[in-house]
N, C-alpha and C positions, 0 to 999 in steps of 0.2 A: 658567864664565864669569869674566871678570876685570872689575873696576870701577876706573876712575880717577876720583877726586873732587877737585874744587877748591872749597873753601868761599868763597862770595861773598854778601854781604848784599843782599837784595832781588832776586837773580837766580836763576831756576830754569830751567836749560837741560839738555837731555838729548840724547845721541847714541848710536846703536847701530851697531856695525860687525861685519863678518864677512869674514875674509880668504879668498882663493882656496883655501887649504888645506882648507877645509870642503867644497868641491865646486863644482858649477856654480851659475849664478845662481839657479836654483829653490831649491836647498838653502840658499844664503846668505840669500835673501829670507825663506824660512820661518823660519830661525833668528832673524832680526831681528823678524819678526812675533810669534814666541813671547815674545821678551824684552819687546817693547812691551806685549803683553797683560798680562804679570805686573807690569810697571812701573806701569801704570794703577792697579792695586790698592794700591800703596804710595805713590803720588805725593802724597797728602794728608798723609802722616805723615813726610815727609822734610824735612830741613833745606834751606835755600837754598844753591844752588851749581850747579856744572857737573858733570854726570855723563856718563861715557863708558863704555858697556858693550861688551865684546869677547866675541864668541861663540867657544866652543871645540868641538872635535869631539864630546865627550860629550853635547852638547846634544840630539842627535838620538835617542840611546838612552834618554834620561830620560823618565819619565812626567811629567804635569803637576804632580802632587803633589811629586815629587822635585825638579823644576825650581823650584817655588815655595819649597821648603825651602832649596835652594842659594842662591836669590836673596835670601832673608831672611838667610841666613848671611853672604853677601857684604856686604850693607848693614849688618849688625850689626858686622862686623869693621871696616868703615870708619867706624863711629860716625856714621852719617848719619840714623838714625831719631830723631825728636824724642822727648824725654821727656814723658810725659803726667802 
């Protein structure tokens, strides 16, 4: 998955997208549901801003644990996780 992040004070928006390259509507919606479920776990620890997540083909082959690890990696690379 790919993350586009725009830091903004006081604003916390998120969007999920999947292109037709992934497959039919059922597959695209499943990819977005998986990303939304994992985002909920991290939402309280993220900085304010606008997040746009783009699904990639490998999303379907990944287990939940692998997807969660990749999600954390993407957020860490973008430096969006708050320091505690």
